[in-house]
Structures are given as C-alpha cells and as structure tokens.
C-alpha positions in Angstrom: 8.1 86.7 -25.0 7.0 87.9 -28.5 3.6 88.2 -29.5 3.2 85.0 -31.6 4.2 82.8 -29.3 2.2 80.6 -26.9 1.5 82.1 -23.6 2.7 79.0 -21.4 5.4 77.2 -22.9 7.8 75.1 -20.3 10.9 75.5 -19.2 13.6 73.7 -17.4 12.3 74.0 -13.9 9.2 71.8 -15.0 10.2 68.2 -14.0 9.4 66.5 -17.4 11.2 69.2 -19.4 14.7 69.4 -16.9 17.0 68.5 -19.7 14.9 69.8 -22.9 16.7 71.8 -25.4 14.4 75.3 -24.6 16.9 77.9 -24.4 15.8 80.6 -26.3 12.0 79.6 -27.4 11.1 82.6 -26.6 12.9 84.4 -29.2 11.6 81.9 -31.9 9.4 82.9 -34.6 6.5 80.6 -34.6 4.1 81.6 -37.3 4.0 79.5 -40.5 4.1 81.2 -43.8 0.7 81.8 -45.5 1.0 79.1 -48.2 3.0 76.9 -50.3 5.1 78.5 -53.0 6.8 77.0 -56.1 10.0 78.0 -55.2 9.6 75.9 -51.4 8.4 72.9 -53.8 11.7 72.8 -55.7 13.8 73.5 -52.1 12.2 70.8 -50.9 12.6 68.6 -53.5 16.2 69.1 -53.2 16.3 68.4 -49.4 14.2 64.8 -50.6 16.9 63.9 -53.0 17.0 60.7 -54.8 14.4 59.6 -52.0 11.6 62.5 -53.9 10.1 59.4 -56.3 8.0 57.0 -54.1 5.5 54.2 -54.9 2.5 53.5 -53.2 0.8 56.5 -51.3 3.0 58.6 -50.3 2.1 62.5 -48.9 4.9 65.4 -48.6 4.2 68.5 -46.3 6.3 71.8 -46.5 5.8 73.6 -43.3 3.1 72.1 -42.5 1.6 72.5 -46.4 0.6 69.5 -48.6 2.6 69.6 -51.5 0.4 67.4 -54.5 3.4 67.6 -56.6 6.0 65.5 -54.4 3.0 63.5 -53.4 1.8 60.1 -55.1 -1.9 58.2 -54.5 -4.7 59.8 -53.1 -4.4 63.5 -51.2 -5.1 63.6 -47.8 -8.2 65.0 -46.2 -7.8 68.4 -44.4 -10.8 68.0 -41.6 -11.9 70.0 -38.2 -9.9 69.2 -35.3 -11.5 66.3 -33.1 -10.4 64.3 -30.0 -9.1 61.1 -30.8 -9.5 60.0 -27.0 -5.7 59.7 -26.7 -5.8 63.3 -24.5 -7.3 66.8 -24.4 -6.0 69.8 -23.5 -8.7 70.1 -20.5 -7.9 66.4 -19.2 -4.5 67.2 -19.2 -4.5 70.8 -17.4 -6.7 68.8 -14.8 -3.6 66.5 -14.1 0.0 67.1 -13.9 0.5 67.0 -18.1 -0.4 70.5 -18.6 3.4 71.5 -19.5 4.1 68.6 -21.4 1.1 69.4 -24.0 2.5 72.7 -24.1 3.7 72.2 -27.3 0.6 70.8 -28.9 -1.6 73.3 -28.1 1.2 75.7 -29.8 0.5 73.4 -32.6 -3.5 73.7 -32.7 -3.0 77.4 -32.8 -0.4 77.8 -35.6 -1.7 74.6 -37.7 -5.5 75.4 -38.4 -7.4 72.1 -39.5 -5.3 68.9 -39.4 -4.9 66.0 -41.5 -7.1 63.3 -41.0 -6.6 59.9 -41.8 -9.7 57.0 -41.1 -8.7 53.7 -42.2 -11.7 51.3 -42.4 -12.2 48.2 -40.3 -10.4 44.9 -41.5 -8.4 46.9 -44.2 -4.2 47.7 -45.1 -2.8 50.9 -46.1 0.9 51.4 -46.6 1.3 54.9 -45.9 4.7 57.2 -46.1 4.6 61.0 -44.4 7.3 63.0 -45.3 7.7 66.4 -43.3 10.2 69.0 -45.2 10.7 71.9 -42.8 11.9 74.9 -44.6 11.4 78.0 -42.5 8.8 77.4 -39.7 6.0 74.1 -39.6 3.1 72.8 -37.3 2.3 69.8 -39.1 -0.8 68.1 -37.4 -2.3 64.4 -38.2 -5.0 63.0 -36.9 -5.0 59.0 -38.0 -7.6 56.3 -36.4 -7.2 52.8 -37.4 -10.2 50.7 -37.6 -11.0 47.2 -35.9 -8.7 45.0 -36.9 -7.2 47.2 -39.8 -3.7 47.1 -40.3 -1.4 50.3 -41.0 2.2 50.2 -41.8 3.1 53.9 -41.2 7.0 55.6 -42.1 7.3 58.9 -41.3 10.5 61.3 -42.0 11.1 64.6 -41.1 13.7 66.4 -43.0 14.4 70.1 -44.1 16.7 73.2 -44.2 19.2 75.0 -42.4 18.1 76.8 -39.0 14.1 75.6 -39.5 11.4 75.1 -37.2 9.1 71.9 -36.9 6.8 71.7 -34.5 4.6 68.2 -35.1 1.2 67.1 -33.4 0.4 63.6 -34.4 -2.6 62.0 -32.7 -3.1 58.1 -33.1 -5.9 55.8 -32.3 -6.2 51.9 -32.3 -9.5 50.3 -32.3 -9.9 46.9 -31.0 -7.7 44.7 -32.7 -5.9 47.0 -34.7 -2.1 46.4 -35.3 0.4 49.2 -36.7 3.9 49.3 -37.8 5.1 52.9 -37.3 9.2 53.6 -38.4 9.8 57.3 -37.5 13.2 59.4 -38.8 13.9 62.6 -37.4 16.4 63.8 -39.1 16.4 67.7 -39.3 19.2 69.8 -41.2 22.3 71.8 -39.4 21.0 74.3 -37.0 17.1 73.2 -37.2 14.8 72.7 -34.3 12.3 70.3 -34.2 9.5 69.7 -31.2 7.1 67.2 -31.6 4.0 65.5 -29.2 2.5 62.5 -30.0 -0.8 61.3 -28.2 -1.6 57.7 -28.7 -4.2 55.6 -27.8 -4.4 51.7 -28.1 -8.1 49.8 -27.3 -8.3 46.2 -26.6 -6.1 43.7 -28.3 -4.7 46.5 -30.4 -0.8 46.5 -30.9 1.6 49.4 -32.0 5.4 48.9 -32.7 7.4 51.6 -32.8 10.5 52.4 -33.8 12.4 55.7 -33.9 15.4 57.1 -34.7 16.7 60.8 -34.2 19.7 62.6 -35.5 21.0 65.9 -36.9 19.8 69.3 -36.1 20.8 71.5 -33.3 17.9 70.3 -31.0 15.3 67.9 -30.3 12.2 67.1 -28.2 10.0 64.3 -28.3 6.8 64.4 -26.2 4.5 60.7 -26.4 1.6 60.2 -24.1 0.5 56.6 -24.5 -2.7 55.4 -23.4 -3.2 51.4 -23.0 -6.7 51.6 -22.6 -7.9 48.3 -23.6 -7.6 44.9 -22.3 -4.1 42.9 -23.8 -3.4 46.2 -25.6 0.5 46.1 -26.6 3.4 48.5 -27.2 6.5 47.9 -28.7 8.3 51.0 -28.0 12.4 51.3 -29.8 14.5 54.1 -30.1 17.5 55.4 -30.5 19.1 58.6 -30.5 22.6 59.8 -32.0 24.0 63.1 -30.9 27.4 64.7 -32.4 28.9 68.5 -32.4 26.6 70.4 -29.6 23.2 68.7 -30.5 20.7 68.5 -27.8 18.2 65.6 -28.1 15.4 65.1 -25.4 12.6 62.4 -25.1 9.9 62.1 -22.5 7.9 58.9 -22.9 4.9 58.3 -20.8 2.7 54.8 -21.1 -0.3 54.3 -19.0 -1.4 50.9 -18.6 -4.6 51.3 -17.6 -6.6 48.4 -18.5 -5.9 44.4 -17.7 -3.1 42.6 -19.3 -1.6 45.9 -20.8 2.3 45.1 -22.0 4.6 47.4 -23.0 8.1 46.3 -24.5 10.8 49.2 -24.4 14.2 49.7 -25.2 16.5 52.8 -25.7 19.5 53.3 -27.1 21.7 56.8 -26.8 25.4 57.8 -28.0 26.8 61.5 -27.0 29.9 61.9 -29.3 31.7 65.2 -28.7 29.5 67.9 -26.7 26.4 66.5 -27.6 23.5 66.2 -25.1 20.8 63.2 -24.8 18.2 62.5 -22.1 15.7 59.7 -22.4 12.9 59.9 -19.7 10.5 57.1 -19.8 7.7 57.1 -17.3 5.9 53.4 -16.9 2.3 54.2 -15.0 0.1 50.9 -14.2 -3.1 52.1 -12.3 -5.2 49.7 -10.0 -7.5 48.6 -13.2 -4.2 47.3 -14.7 -4.3 43.7 -13.6 -1.7 41.5 -14.9 0.1 44.4 -17.0 3.9 43.9 -17.9 6.2 46.5 -18.3 9.8 45.7 -19.3 12.1 48.9 -20.0 15.7 49.0 -20.7 17.5 52.3 -21.4 21.5 52.4 -22.3 23.4 55.3 -23.4 26.9 55.6 -24.7 29.2 58.4 -23.8 31.8 58.5 -27.0 33.1 62.4 -26.2 35.0 64.2 -23.8 32.6 66.7 -22.9 29.2 64.4 -23.5 26.5 64.1 -21.8 23.7 61.4 -21.2 20.8 61.2 -19.1 18.6 57.7 -18.9 15.6 58.3 -16.2 13.6 55.1 -16.2 10.5 55.5 -13.9 7.9 53.3 -12.9 4.5 54.1 -10.9 2.7 51.2 -9.8 -0.9 50.8 -8.1 -1.6 47.1 -8.3 0.3 44.2 -7.1 -0.9 42.4 -10.0 1.6 42.9 -12.0 5.3 42.1 -13.8 7.4 45.2 -14.3 11.4 45.6 -14.5 13.4 48.4 -15.8 17.2 49.5 -16.1 19.5 52.2 -16.8 23.2 52.4 -17.9 25.3 55.0 -19.2 28.6 53.8 -20.1 31.8 54.0 -22.8 32.9 51.9 -25.7 33.9 48.4 -24.4 37.8 48.5 -24.4 38.3 44.7 -24.7 35.9 44.9 -28.1 37.7 47.8 -29.2 41.3 45.9 -28.7 39.9 42.8 -30.5 39.3 44.6 -33.8 41.9 46.8 -33.7 44.3 43.9 -33.4 42.3 42.5 -36.6 43.7 45.3 -38.6 41.0 47.6 -38.3 41.6 51.2 -38.3 40.5 53.3 -34.9 37.9 55.6 -36.1 36.4 52.8 -38.1 36.6 50.3 -34.9 34.8 52.7 -32.6 32.0 53.3 -35.3 31.9 49.5 -35.9 31.2 49.6 -31.8 28.7 52.1 -32.2 26.8 50.8 -34.8 26.4 47.3 -33.1 25.3 49.5 -30.1 22.3 50.7 -31.9 21.9 48.1 -34.1 19.0 45.7 -31.9 17.0 48.7 -32.2 17.5 49.0 -36.5 16.5 45.3 -36.1 13.1 45.8 -35.2 12.2 47.9 -38.6 9.6 45.9 -40.5 11.7 45.2 -43.9 15.3 45.6 -45.0 14.7 48.3 -47.3 13.4 50.4 -44.7 16.6 49.4 -42.7 18.8 50.2 -45.2 17.1 54.0 -45.7 17.6 54.1 -41.5 20.8 53.1 -42.0 21.9 55.5 -44.7 20.5 58.7 -42.2 23.6 57.0 -39.6 26.0 56.5 -42.0 27.6 60.1 -42.1 28.0 59.6 -38.1 30.0 56.4 -38.2 32.6 56.4 -41.0 34.2 53.2 -42.1 31.6 51.1 -39.8 30.1 50.0 -43.2 33.1 48.8 -44.5 34.5 47.4 -41.4 31.1 45.3 -40.4 32.6 43.1 -43.5 35.8 42.4 -41.5 34.8 42.1 -38.4 
C-alpha cells in the first residue's frame, strides 16, 4: 500500500464490501492538490457546461476546494470538525462498522476542516452543491438543520476522466426539521467516486432522499442512517444505471431506534453490457423502536449478456411491535411489453430504452419539482437513446 493511503481500507472480504469496486485502491493516489488554480477553475467551468450559471445559493467545489468564481450566494464557512451525532469513529470501531467508516476516516485525513452549515430553527434554505473532481478530491460537509427548519439540498458530483473523489457528508435533522435531498452522481469516464453519508434524524424529522447514480468507472455509496427520535421518517429512493464495465455499489444501513420510526426505501437498478450493480439495504429495528414501520423494495434489471446485479435486503428486528416488509427481484425486460411496443412501430433500441426509462421513472418521479426532474432525466438520456421520442408514441 502506498504511503499516502489510509492504513485500514476495506476489502471484499468485509461483509458489507463483498461487491464493492475495490480492485486496485491500494495503488491509487489519495492526496489532493494543495490549492485551487485558475486552470482548474476553467476546466471545471467546462465540466459544468450550461449548468454553470445558477440562481440562488450554489456552492461549487473543485477537488474539495471552494471555487468562489463558480458559485453564487453567501460563501460557505470552513469550520472545525465536530460530531453531529450521526456516528463517530470511536463508536464505529466499537461495533461492526469499522470497515464501513474506512473512507470517512480517509476523508478526514485529507480534507482538513469541513464546510459547516447550520440552518437556524424555523427557517428555509434552498442550496445546490456542485462537486467537480479533476484529479483527487475529498469534499467534506457537516450540515445541521435546526428545529422546524426546511432545507432543499441538491448535490451534483461531476468531474474529469480518471479523477478520484471521496466525499464525507454528515447531516443532522433537529426535531421537526424537513429536508428534500436530491443527489446526482455522474463521474466522468474512468473516474471513481466513494462516499460516506452519516445521517441522524431527531423526533418528528423527515428526510426525503432521491439519488441517481450513473457514469464513471466505479462508485461506492455507504450510508449510515440513525432514526434517533420518535416518529422520525426517512424516504429513500435510488436508481443506478450501469453500462460498459462500470461497477456501482451501495450499502444503506438504517437504524430505527425510537418509537414510531418509519422508513420507505425503493431501489431500481439497470445493468447493461458487462456492468455490475449491487445494493445492500440493511434495516435494523432496536428494542426501543416500538411501532416502527419499515418498507423496502429492491428491483434490478439485467439488460446485457454479461451484466450482473445483486440486491440484498436485510431485516434485523429486536421488537415484536413492528411492521416490516421487504423484497428483492432481479429480472430482464418484459418480453410482452417489448412485443407490444414493437408492434406499434417503435424501433427495437427505442423500445428497450422506453422500458428501461419506465423502470426507473418511479424514482425520478419522487424529485421535488419538474425542473429538477428534467435535469436528472438529461443525465440518463444518453444511456437510453430514442426513449424520449418513443414516450410520445407509447
């Protein structure tokens, strides 16, 4: 292992990393550039393209460095690291989560002080965060949403070919807080993206997260969610699209640790060509979570002769007073529906793309507004040629 790598990176021998794209990580260069250059700003501007101009508050980060020239609104604060209650290394190492927080420790080692954001009680904020990876970046964020506050947060992760990004995000919702969190992971060709999300919801808080993952060579999302307060509610909708030899993997562990905690989780994955997808959804209900409700559906579609998809639902329940359901399916395109579309004169490629679009549309429909849905749809349109035109015919 190179001297600049963390001393304890996970491997596929670790249970929650069995399908993760970890090959060659010990040889990767993890040290980010020391400062932001004018050349990097112009390169990032080209990556952002027509989306560079923005209204409202938008923060752009290049390899973890704040880029004021590509941002709008008040500049972020760079603060000292402080736990949000969403989990700490000490607590993780004392349980079974040591490997799960390996990339979070790597982020802390290289990112320096994180961007900190505190949203005061009973206020509202719309924020877009664009993270552009050009070489190596460790963007780090600590966000606290005050009592009764509302946050609409949009994240976009883009970059240049063969770049490496390792995100660390801690998010805490105080009692009664509401967050709409929309995430687009779209690394460039050959790029790798790792991330660790540590989320905590206090009493009556609600988090609705929609995530779309596509592009790059490999991505791994690790999300550790704690429903710590009574009647905390999580709605998690995610879609992954793999093509070529891409590998996308996610592990989402939700701990229901208070009465009435609720989770709705839906995952849709499409593996084309020789790509590999994996989603591990771990629902834990402790003895303190009386009346908890956990609903989980994981569905994957194989659309290539050598594609691979793994869906792993898990339930760990320590109380009898609970409602819990889960299911996972892996299948191929519906032959009857394909025949129907072909019979209406739709070309084969367009018909297949239309069925794939319909497969992930229930996730995209959860985005908070039409403009945002259009942006996410634009991200997957190149993977589904002809689907947009075919939708007007079907």
